[in-house]
The first five atom37 places (N, CA, C, CB, O) and aatype in JSON, in Angstrom:
{
  "aatype": [12, 11, 8, 0, 10, 16, 9, 10, 19, 15, 19, 7, 10, 9, 0, 4, 7, 7, 6, 14, 6, 14, 5, 14, 5, 14, 3, 8, 9, 17, 11, 15, 5, 16, 3, 12, 9, 6, 1, 0, 7, 3, 19, 6, 7, 12, 9, 2, 6, 15, 16, 0, 6, 5, 1, 1, 5, 10, 6, 15, 5, 0, 5],
  "atom_mask": [
    [1, 1, 1, 1, 1],
    [1, 1, 1, 1, 1],
    [1, 1, 1, 1, 1],
    [1, 1, 1, 1, 1],
    [1, 1, 1, 1, 1],
    [1, 1, 1, 1, 1],
    [1, 1, 1, 1, 1],
    [1, 1, 1, 1, 1],
    [1, 1, 1, 1, 1],
    [1, 1, 1, 1, 1],
    [1, 1, 1, 1, 1],
    [1, 1, 1, 0, 1],
    [1, 1, 1, 1, 1],
    [1, 1, 1, 1, 1],
    [1, 1, 1, 1, 1],
    [1, 1, 1, 1, 1],
    [1, 1, 1, 0, 1],
    [1, 1, 1, 0, 1],
    [1, 1, 1, 1, 1],
    [1, 1, 1, 1, 1],
    [1, 1, 1, 1, 1],
    [1, 1, 1, 1, 1],
    [1, 1, 1, 1, 1],
    [1, 1, 1, 1, 1],
    [1, 1, 1, 1, 1],
    [1, 1, 1, 1, 1],
    [1, 1, 1, 1, 1],
    [1, 1, 1, 1, 1],
    [1, 1, 1, 1, 1],
    [1, 1, 1, 1, 1],
    [1, 1, 1, 1, 1],
    [1, 1, 1, 1, 1],
    [1, 1, 1, 1, 1],
    [1, 1, 1, 1, 1],
    [1, 1, 1, 1, 1],
    [1, 1, 1, 1, 1],
    [1, 1, 1, 1, 1],
    [1, 1, 1, 1, 1],
    [1, 1, 1, 1, 1],
    [1, 1, 1, 1, 1],
    [1, 1, 1, 0, 1],
    [1, 1, 1, 1, 1],
    [1, 1, 1, 1, 1],
    [1, 1, 1, 1, 1],
    [1, 1, 1, 0, 1],
    [1, 1, 1, 1, 1],
    [1, 1, 1, 1, 1],
    [1, 1, 1, 1, 1],
    [1, 1, 1, 1, 1],
    [1, 1, 1, 1, 1],
    [1, 1, 1, 1, 1],
    [1, 1, 1, 1, 1],
    [1, 1, 1, 1, 1],
    [1, 1, 1, 1, 1],
    [1, 1, 1, 1, 1],
    [1, 1, 1, 1, 1],
    [1, 1, 1, 1, 1],
    [1, 1, 1, 1, 1],
    [1, 1, 1, 1, 1],
    [1, 1, 1, 1, 1],
    [1, 1, 1, 1, 1],
    [1, 1, 1, 1, 1],
    [1, 1, 1, 1, 1]
  ],
  "atom_positions": [
    [[-58.81, -99.32, -21.4], [-57.97, -98.2, -21.07], [-58.8, -96.93, -20.91], [-56.91, -98.01, -22.15], [-58.54, -96.09, -20.04]],
    [[-59.8, -96.81, -21.78], [-60.65, -95.63, -21.73], [-61.39, -95.55, -20.4], [-61.65, -95.64, -22.9], [-61.54, -94.47, -19.83]],
    [[-61.85, -96.67, -19.91], [-62.58, -96.71, -18.65], [-61.65, -96.45, -17.47], [-63.27, -98.05, -18.48], [-62.04, -95.82, -16.49]],
    [[-60.41, -96.93, -17.56], [-59.45, -96.72, -16.48], [-59.14, -95.23, -16.32], [-58.16, -97.51, -16.75], [-59.03, -94.73, -15.2]],
    [[-58.99, -94.52, -17.43], [-58.73, -93.08, -17.38], [-59.93, -92.34, -16.79], [-58.41, -92.54, -18.78], [-59.75, -91.41, -16.01]],
    [[-61.12, -92.74, -17.16], [-62.33, -92.13, -16.63], [-62.44, -92.36, -15.13], [-63.57, -92.69, -17.34], [-62.81, -91.46, -14.38]],
    [[-62.12, -93.57, -14.71], [-62.17, -93.9, -13.28], [-61.12, -93.1, -12.51], [-61.94, -95.42, -13.06], [-61.41, -92.56, -11.44]],
    [[-59.91, -93.01, -13.04], [-58.86, -92.25, -12.36], [-59.22, -90.76, -12.24], [-57.53, -92.41, -13.1], [-59.01, -90.15, -11.2]],
    [[-59.76, -90.2, -13.3], [-60.18, -88.79, -13.26], [-61.3, -88.6, -12.25], [-60.63, -88.32, -14.67], [-61.31, -87.63, -11.5]],
    [[-62.25, -89.53, -12.23], [-63.37, -89.45, -11.29], [-62.87, -89.54, -9.85], [-64.39, -90.57, -11.56], [-63.3, -88.76, -9.0]],
    [[-61.98, -90.47, -9.58], [-61.43, -90.62, -8.23], [-60.66, -89.36, -7.83], [-60.5, -91.87, -8.15], [-60.75, -88.91, -6.69]],
    [[-59.91, -88.81, -8.75], [-59.16, -87.58, -8.45], [-60.08, -86.42, -8.13], [0.0, 0.0, 0.0], [-59.81, -85.66, -7.21]],
    [[-61.15, -86.28, -8.88], [-62.11, -85.2, -8.61], [-62.82, -85.39, -7.29], [-63.13, -85.11, -9.74], [-63.06, -84.43, -6.56]],
    [[-63.17, -86.63, -6.98], [-63.85, -86.91, -5.72], [-62.91, -86.64, -4.55], [-64.35, -88.37, -5.68], [-63.32, -86.06, -3.54]],
    [[-61.66, -87.04, -4.68], [-60.69, -86.85, -3.6], [-60.42, -85.38, -3.35], [-59.39, -87.57, -3.92], [-60.19, -84.97, -2.21]],
    [[-60.43, -84.57, -4.4], [-60.15, -83.15, -4.26], [-61.4, -82.32, -4.02], [-59.45, -82.64, -5.49], [-61.31, -81.11, -3.83]],
    [[-62.55, -82.93, -4.01], [-63.8, -82.19, -3.92], [-64.32, -82.03, -2.51], [0.0, 0.0, 0.0], [-65.5, -81.71, -2.34]],
    [[-63.51, -82.23, -1.49], [-63.96, -82.08, -0.11], [-64.24, -80.63, 0.25], [0.0, 0.0, 0.0], [-63.98, -79.72, -0.53]],
    [[-64.79, -80.44, 1.43], [-65.07, -79.09, 1.92], [-63.76, -78.34, 2.15], [-65.91, -79.15, 3.24], [-62.83, -78.9, 2.73]],
    [[-63.69, -77.11, 1.71], [-62.47, -76.35, 1.94], [-62.35, -75.96, 3.41], [-62.44, -75.08, 1.05], [-63.35, -75.78, 4.11]],
    [[-61.12, -75.82, 3.87], [-60.87, -75.41, 5.24], [-61.37, -73.98, 5.42], [-59.35, -75.51, 5.6], [-61.09, -73.12, 4.58]],
    [[-62.1, -73.71, 6.49], [-62.56, -72.33, 6.7], [-61.37, -71.42, 6.99], [-63.59, -72.27, 7.86], [-60.51, -71.73, 7.81]],
    [[-61.35, -70.3, 6.31], [-60.26, -69.35, 6.48], [-60.6, -68.42, 7.64], [-60.0, -68.54, 5.17], [-61.74, -67.95, 7.73]],
    [[-59.65, -68.13, 8.53], [-59.95, -67.18, 9.61], [-60.23, -65.81, 9.03], [-58.77, -67.11, 10.63], [-59.58, -65.37, 8.08]],
    [[-61.21, -65.14, 9.61], [-61.58, -63.81, 9.13], [-60.53, -62.8, 9.57], [-62.99, -63.4, 9.66], [-60.24, -62.68, 10.76]],
    [[-59.95, -62.09, 8.62], [-58.98, -61.06, 9.01], [-59.71, -59.88, 9.66], [-58.15, -60.59, 7.79], [-60.9, -59.66, 9.41]],
    [[-58.99, -59.13, 10.47], [-59.57, -57.95, 11.09], [-59.96, -56.98, 9.99], [-58.59, -57.29, 12.09], [-59.31, -56.89, 8.95]],
    [[-61.03, -56.25, 10.25], [-61.44, -55.3, 9.23], [-60.47, -54.12, 9.21], [-62.88, -54.81, 9.48], [-59.68, -53.93, 10.14]],
    [[-60.54, -53.35, 8.17], [-59.57, -52.28, 7.92], [-59.55, -51.25, 9.04], [-59.87, -51.6, 6.6], [-58.49, -50.72, 9.39]],
    [[-60.7, -50.96, 9.6], [-60.81, -49.88, 10.57], [-60.73, -50.37, 12.01], [-62.11, -49.13, 10.38], [-61.09, -49.63, 12.92]],
    [[-60.26, -51.59, 12.24], [-60.24, -52.15, 13.59], [-59.46, -51.29, 14.57], [-59.64, -53.54, 13.57], [-59.93, -51.07, 15.69]],
    [[-58.3, -50.8, 14.2], [-57.51, -50.0, 15.14], [-58.24, -48.7, 15.48], [-56.12, -49.69, 14.55], [-58.18, -48.23, 16.62]],
    [[-58.93, -48.12, 14.5], [-59.66, -46.88, 14.77], [-60.87, -47.15, 15.68], [-60.13, -46.24, 13.46], [-61.14, -46.37, 16.59]],
    [[-61.59, -48.24, 15.44], [-62.75, -48.53, 16.29], [-62.3, -48.89, 17.71], [-63.59, -49.67, 15.69], [-62.99, -48.57, 18.68]],
    [[-61.15, -49.55, 17.83], [-60.62, -49.83, 19.17], [-60.28, -48.54, 19.9], [-59.38, -50.73, 19.07], [-60.53, -48.42, 21.1]],
    [[-59.7, -47.58, 19.19], [-59.37, -46.3, 19.81], [-60.63, -45.55, 20.26], [-58.55, -45.43, 18.84], [-60.64, -44.92, 21.31]],
    [[-61.68, -45.63, 19.46], [-62.94, -44.97, 19.83], [-63.51, -45.6, 21.1], [-63.96, -45.08, 18.68], [-63.99, -44.88, 21.98]],
    [[-63.44, -46.92, 21.2], [-63.93, -47.6, 22.4], [-63.12, -47.19, 23.63], [-63.87, -49.13, 22.22], [-63.68, -46.93, 24.69]],
    [[-61.79, -47.13, 23.48], [-60.95, -46.72, 24.6], [-61.23, -45.27, 24.99], [-59.47, -46.9, 24.26], [-61.23, -44.94, 26.18]],
    [[-61.45, -44.42, 24.0], [-61.75, -43.01, 24.29], [-63.06, -42.91, 25.06], [-61.83, -42.19, 22.99], [-63.19, -42.08, 25.95]],
    [[-64.03, -43.73, 24.72], [-65.3, -43.74, 25.45], [-65.09, -44.17, 26.89], [0.0, 0.0, 0.0], [-65.71, -43.61, 27.8]],
    [[-64.23, -45.15, 27.12], [-63.93, -45.58, 28.49], [-63.27, -44.46, 29.28], [-63.03, -46.82, 28.48], [-63.61, -44.23, 30.44]],
    [[-62.32, -43.77, 28.65], [-61.63, -42.67, 29.32], [-62.62, -41.55, 29.63], [-60.46, -42.14, 28.45], [-62.55, -40.94, 30.7]],
    [[-63.52, -41.26, 28.71], [-64.53, -40.23, 28.92], [-65.39, -40.56, 30.15], [-65.42, -40.07, 27.67], [-65.71, -39.69, 30.95]],
    [[-65.75, -41.84, 30.29], [-66.54, -42.26, 31.45], [-65.77, -42.05, 32.74], [0.0, 0.0, 0.0], [-66.35, -41.6, 33.73]],
    [[-64.48, -42.37, 32.75], [-63.67, -42.16, 33.96], [-63.56, -40.68, 34.3], [-62.27, -42.75, 33.78], [-63.63, -40.3, 35.47]],
    [[-63.4, -39.84, 33.29], [-63.3, -38.4, 33.52], [-64.62, -37.87, 34.06], [-62.92, -37.67, 32.21], [-64.61, -37.04, 34.98]],
    [[-65.74, -38.32, 33.52], [-67.04, -37.87, 34.0], [-67.26, -38.28, 35.46], [-68.16, -38.45, 33.13], [-67.78, -37.49, 36.25]],
    [[-66.87, -39.49, 35.82], [-66.99, -39.94, 37.21], [-66.13, -39.09, 38.13], [-66.6, -41.42, 37.33], [-66.57, -38.7, 39.21]],
    [[-64.91, -38.81, 37.71], [-64.01, -38.0, 38.52], [-64.55, -36.58, 38.7], [-62.62, -37.95, 37.88], [-64.49, -36.02, 39.8]],
    [[-65.07, -36.02, 37.64], [-65.64, -34.68, 37.7], [-66.85, -34.64, 38.63], [-66.04, -34.19, 36.3], [-67.01, -33.7, 39.41]],
    [[-67.7, -35.65, 38.56], [-68.87, -35.71, 39.42], [-68.44, -35.83, 40.89], [-69.78, -36.9, 39.03], [-69.05, -35.21, 41.76]],
    [[-67.43, -36.62, 41.15], [-66.93, -36.77, 42.54], [-66.37, -35.44, 43.05], [-65.84, -37.87, 42.62], [-66.64, -35.06, 44.19]],
    [[-65.6, -34.74, 42.24], [-65.06, -33.44, 42.65], [-66.2, -32.45, 42.91], [-64.1, -32.89, 41.59], [-66.14, -31.68, 43.86]],
    [[-67.21, -32.47, 42.06], [-68.36, -31.57, 42.23], [-69.07, -31.87, 43.55], [-69.35, -31.71, 41.05], [-69.46, -30.94, 44.26]],
    [[-69.24, -33.15, 43.89], [-69.88, -33.53, 45.15], [-69.05, -33.05, 46.34], [-70.07, -35.07, 45.23], [-69.59, -32.56, 47.33]],
    [[-67.74, -33.2, 46.24], [-66.87, -32.76, 47.33], [-66.95, -31.25, 47.53], [-65.43, -33.17, 47.06], [-67.0, -30.77, 48.66]],
    [[-66.95, -30.49, 46.43], [-67.04, -29.04, 46.53], [-68.38, -28.62, 47.12], [-66.84, -28.4, 45.15], [-68.44, -27.7, 47.93]],
    [[-69.46, -29.28, 46.72], [-70.77, -28.95, 47.26], [-70.86, -29.26, 48.75], [-71.85, -29.69, 46.51], [-71.48, -28.51, 49.5]],
    [[-70.24, -30.36, 49.17], [-70.28, -30.7, 50.6], [-69.41, -29.73, 51.4], [-69.81, -32.16, 50.83], [-69.74, -29.45, 52.56]],
    [[-68.34, -29.22, 50.86], [-67.52, -28.24, 51.56], [-68.2, -26.89, 51.62], [-66.16, -28.12, 50.88], [-68.01, -26.15, 52.58]],
    [[-68.98, -26.55, 50.63], [-69.65, -25.26, 50.58], [-70.8, -25.18, 51.58], [-70.16, -24.98, 49.18], [-71.2, -24.08, 51.96]],
    [[-71.32, -26.28, 52.01], [-72.45, -26.27, 52.94], [-72.01, -26.07, 54.33], [-73.23, -27.52, 52.86], [-72.83, -26.03, 55.24]]
  ]
}
């Protein structure tokens, strides 16, 4: 009986001792803020391009 209990405990530990399922990484706390910063950078680039185009047009009209 003593050996049977030892075997059952051993089998139970082996069965439960597998690799745990990898947990998906949650988004970090500041994700929404960093996303907004990235979008603001994109908007800044569009504004700079538009400003440069307007400047070129004004310079070509002035000549």
